[in-house]
N, C-alpha and C positions, 0 to 999 in steps of 0.2 A: 427528522432533526429538530432540536427544541426552537431552531429560529424559524423553522417552516421550510426552510431550503430543502431541496429534493437534489442530492449530490449523486453522482455516478460514476466513483474512480475509474479507472482503466482496468484494474484486478479487485477484488476483494475476496476475503474469506469469513465468514459467520462460523463460530463453533457450534456445534450442535447443539449445546447446552443453551446458548442464546437466543437459537432459533425458535419463534413459536412453534404450534404445530401446523404445517403447511397443508397437509393432504396433497404433495404433489410438487411439482416445478412450479414456483411462484411466477406471475405476470407482472411486468412492470417493476417498480420499488418494493424493495422489503423495508419494513421500516424501522428505523432504528440504524445506529451505525457500525459498520464492521468491526471484528475483532483486528482484522489487518487491512489496510488500505494501500495499494501500489498505485503509483501514480507515475505515468511515463511524460517527460517534459518534451516539449515541441517549442517550435519557434515563435508562436504564439501566447506561450505561458508568460507573465509575468511575475517577480520575485512576491511582489506583495500578493497578487491573486494566488498562488501557490501557498505562501505563509497563513494567509486568511484560510485557504482550505483546510491546511492541518490544525490548524487551532481549532476551527469548527470540529473536526472529525472528533478531535481529543477532548472537546467540551461534550460531546454526546456519547462518549462512551469505548471510541476506538482505544487498543492498546499498544498497536503500532503501526506506522506509517514508513514505507518505502518509496523514496523519490528516487526515480532512474533518469538517468543523463545518458541517453544512447550515443550521443554523437563525443561526448567528454570520456565516456564510457566509465562511469561509477554510479553506486547507489548511496545514497544518504538514508540511514535508519534513524528512526526517532521512536524516543516512547515517552515524550511529552513536546512541546511545541520547538524546542531547540532540539539541533541535531546530535544524535550520539555519538555516533559514529560514521565515517566514509570508508566503503568498502570499492576495491577497483579490482581489475582483470591480475589472477594470482592470489587473491582473498576469498575465503569460502563464505559466503551468506546465508547463516543459519538463525534459527529461534528455536530454542527448546521451551519457550512458555505456551505461545500463542498456537505454534505447529510443532509440535514435539516431533522430533526425526528429520525435520526438513533441513536440507543444507544443499546448496546450489554452488558450483565452481564457476565462479565468475568468470574466469577464462574462458570456457567454454560457452557461457551466455552471451558474452560480447564479440565471440568469434566470429571472422567474417565466413559469410555462407560460401561454399564450395560450389561451383556448377559444372 
């Protein structure tokens, strides 16, 4: 990242076009910001901390950020540092630009596991 920070989101996606030739699975951090960043909130996260991360991801070239709140069962989708849409169970989380064809039924995603 331009700031020198090394961010490690909970999940990320890099398009093939944006990845340098890696010659195999990379070890450690990949230089640059992923196309899609997924952060899963925990009790330890603060609003300021998450906002700062979102701003930094976009300043470094990320195109989409999803913030998942597992306890409240919602996903905030960002295409810039302000939230664009709130998705909850019953909605489909999708994106045709960053990951063409991706669609996730949030009712299934947030469903309680059966044992």
